[in-house]
VOMAR-995040 format. One record per residue (C-alpha): chain; z, x, y. Coordinates in Angstrom, 1 decimal, decimal comma, padded with zeros to 4 digits. Layout:
% residues N
(A (Z X Y))
...
END
This chain:
% residues 185
(A (-084,6 -111,6 -158,9))
(A (-082,2 -110,9 -156,0))
(A (-084,8 -108,9 -154,1))
(A (-087,3 -111,9 -154,1))
(A (-087,5 -115,1 -152,0))
(A (-089,5 -118,2 -152,9))
(A (-091,8 -119,5 -150,1))
(A (-090,9 -123,2 -149,5))
(A (-094,5 -123,9 -148,4))
(A (-096,6 -122,5 -151,3))
(A (-093,8 -121,8 -153,8))
(A (-094,8 -118,2 -154,3))
(A (-092,1 -115,5 -154,9))
(A (-092,2 -112,6 -152,4))
(A (-090,2 -109,5 -151,9))
(A (-087,6 -110,0 -149,1))
(A (-089,0 -107,0 -147,2))
(A (-092,5 -108,6 -147,1))
(A (-091,5 -112,2 -146,7))
(A (-092,1 -112,4 -142,9))
(A (-095,6 -111,1 -143,4))
(A (-096,2 -113,6 -146,1))
(A (-095,1 -116,5 -143,9))
(A (-097,5 -115,3 -141,2))
(A (-100,3 -115,3 -143,7))
(A (-099,3 -118,3 -145,9))
(A (-102,2 -120,8 -146,1))
(A (-099,7 -123,7 -146,3))
(A (-097,7 -122,8 -143,2))
(A (-098,2 -122,2 -139,5))
(A (-096,0 -121,1 -136,7))
(A (-094,9 -123,8 -134,2))
(A (-096,0 -122,6 -130,7))
(A (-093,0 -124,3 -129,1))
(A (-090,1 -122,8 -131,1))
(A (-092,0 -120,1 -133,1))
(A (-090,5 -121,5 -136,4))
(A (-092,7 -121,7 -139,5))
(A (-093,5 -125,2 -140,6))
(A (-095,8 -126,8 -143,1))
(A (-099,3 -127,2 -141,6))
(A (-099,4 -130,9 -142,5))
(A (-095,9 -131,4 -140,9))
(A (-096,6 -129,7 -137,5))
(A (-097,2 -133,0 -135,7))
(A (-094,0 -134,5 -137,0))
(A (-092,1 -131,3 -136,1))
(A (-093,3 -131,5 -132,5))
(A (-091,5 -134,7 -132,0))
(A (-088,1 -133,1 -132,6))
(A (-088,9 -129,5 -131,5))
(A (-087,1 -128,3 -128,3))
(A (-090,2 -126,3 -127,4))
(A (-092,1 -129,4 -126,6))
(A (-091,7 -132,1 -124,0))
(A (-093,5 -135,4 -123,5))
(A (-095,2 -136,0 -120,2))
(A (-093,5 -139,0 -118,5))
(A (-096,8 -140,1 -117,0))
(A (-099,3 -140,0 -119,9))
(A (-097,2 -139,5 -123,0))
(A (-098,9 -136,3 -124,2))
(A (-096,7 -133,7 -125,9))
(A (-096,8 -130,4 -124,0))
(A (-095,1 -127,0 -124,4))
(A (-091,9 -127,1 -122,3))
(A (-093,0 -124,0 -120,3))
(A (-096,4 -125,7 -119,5))
(A (-095,1 -129,1 -118,3))
(A (-095,3 -128,3 -114,6))
(A (-098,9 -127,2 -114,9))
(A (-099,7 -130,3 -116,9))
(A (-098,1 -132,7 -114,5))
(A (-100,0 -131,1 -111,6))
(A (-103,3 -132,1 -113,3))
(A (-102,1 -135,2 -115,3))
(A (-104,7 -138,0 -114,8))
(A (-101,9 -140,6 -114,9))
(A (-099,9 -139,0 -112,1))
(A (-100,4 -139,0 -108,3))
(A (-098,9 -137,2 -105,4))
(A (-097,4 -138,9 -102,4))
(A (-099,0 -137,6 -099,2))
(A (-095,7 -137,9 -097,3))
(A (-093,0 -136,3 -099,5))
(A (-095,4 -134,5 -102,0))
(A (-093,5 -136,1 -104,9))
(A (-095,5 -136,4 -108,2))
(A (-095,2 -139,9 -109,7))
(A (-097,0 -142,4 -111,9))
(A (-100,3 -143,4 -110,3))
(A (-099,6 -147,1 -110,8))
(A (-096,4 -146,8 -108,8))
(A (-097,9 -144,8 -105,9))
(A (-098,4 -147,8 -103,5))
(A (-094,9 -149,1 -103,9))
(A (-093,5 -145,6 -103,4))
(A (-095,5 -145,0 -100,2))
(A (-094,2 -148,3 -098,7))
(A (-090,6 -147,1 -099,2))
(A (-091,2 -143,3 -098,5))
(A (-089,6 -142,2 -095,2))
(A (-092,2 -139,4 -094,9))
(A (-095,2 -141,8 -095,1))
(A (-096,8 -144,0 -092,5))
(A (-099,8 -146,3 -093,0))
(A (-102,6 -146,4 -090,4))
(A (-102,9 -149,9 -089,1))
(A (-106,6 -149,3 -088,4))
(A (-108,0 -147,8 -091,6))
(A (-105,0 -148,5 -093,8))
(A (-104,8 -145,0 -095,1))
(A (-101,4 -143,5 -095,8))
(A (-100,5 -140,3 -094,0))
(A (-097,7 -137,9 -093,6))
(A (-095,6 -138,8 -090,5))
(A (-095,8 -135,3 -089,2))
(A (-099,6 -135,4 -089,2))
(A (-100,1 -139,0 -088,1))
(A (-101,0 -138,4 -084,5))
(A (-103,8 -136,1 -085,6))
(A (-105,0 -138,8 -088,0))
(A (-105,0 -141,4 -085,1))
(A (-107,1 -139,0 -083,0))
(A (-109,6 -138,6 -085,9))
(A (-109,4 -142,1 -087,4))
(A (-112,9 -143,6 -087,7))
(A (-111,5 -147,1 -087,0))
(A (-109,5 -146,3 -083,9))
(A (-110,2 -145,0 -080,4))
(A (-108,0 -144,1 -077,5))
(A (-108,0 -146,5 -074,5))
(A (-109,1 -144,5 -071,4))
(A (-106,8 -146,7 -069,3))
(A (-103,5 -146,4 -071,0))
(A (-104,3 -143,7 -073,6))
(A (-103,0 -146,1 -076,4))
(A (-104,8 -146,1 -079,7))
(A (-106,6 -149,4 -080,4))
(A (-109,1 -150,6 -082,9))
(A (-112,7 -149,6 -082,0))
(A (-113,9 -153,2 -082,3))
(A (-110,9 -154,4 -080,2))
(A (-111,3 -152,1 -077,2))
(A (-113,1 -154,7 -075,0))
(A (-110,4 -157,3 -075,6))
(A (-107,8 -154,7 -074,9))
(A (-109,3 -153,8 -071,6))
(A (-108,7 -157,3 -070,3))
(A (-105,0 -156,9 -070,7))
(A (-104,6 -153,2 -070,3))
(A (-102,6 -152,1 -067,2))
(A (-104,8 -149,1 -066,9))
(A (-107,7 -151,2 -065,9))
(A (-108,3 -153,5 -062,9))
(A (-111,0 -156,1 -062,5))
(A (-113,4 -155,6 -059,6))
(A (-112,9 -158,4 -057,1))
(A (-116,7 -158,6 -056,5))
(A (-118,3 -158,4 -060,0))
(A (-115,3 -158,9 -062,3))
(A (-116,0 -155,8 -064,4))
(A (-112,8 -154,0 -065,7))
(A (-112,6 -150,5 -064,1))
(A (-110,0 -147,8 -064,5))
(A (-107,4 -148,1 -061,8))
(A (-108,1 -144,6 -060,5))
(A (-111,8 -145,3 -060,2))
(A (-111,8 -148,7 -058,5))
(A (-112,6 -147,4 -055,0))
(A (-115,6 -145,4 -056,3))
(A (-116,8 -148,5 -058,2))
(A (-116,5 -150,8 -055,2))
(A (-118,5 -148,3 -053,2))
(A (-121,5 -148,7 -055,5))
(A (-120,9 -152,3 -056,8))
(A (-124,1 -154,3 -056,2))
(A (-122,1 -157,5 -055,5))
(A (-119,8 -155,9 -052,9))
(A (-120,8 -157,0 -049,5))
(A (-120,4 -154,5 -046,7))
(A (-119,6 -155,6 -043,2))
(A (-122,4 -154,8 -040,8))
(A (-119,9 -154,3 -038,0))
(A (-117,9 -151,7 -039,9))
END
């Protein structure tokens, strides 16, 4: 009959006017969420590999709807974000990327990567670093004593040998227990 169409999924003949409704209700077919084309239920997985409505995540290999790939990449467990340039990339390539990224810098005290623009704040808050009161340079907390012996901001007391800030040496000498005061002065 010229007014009928045979369903390629269940082989039932249907009126042309009612065929779209039949496809929506056909027990052997389903609508692809990517391209909205009707396909056999058992062939949907194979169809996804060639459907333009789907894309494969370059990080984990999961097939995702094209319109949802950005949302997937944002939460993909196999992807990571560079703190410097905010680029999303494979987690196993993150360290190599950070070493080459112009927007990243690694803290020499705690070895954490930071954005260059925020690095000064990191240094001020770094649990492994402190600011030398003599020269205001950041040094390792466990190396501050050694730094004081070579720091130009400190001077050794000529009586007791303790390193004192240059601006405070006179006050230190006035109270230094080893400083001898001249009786005649």
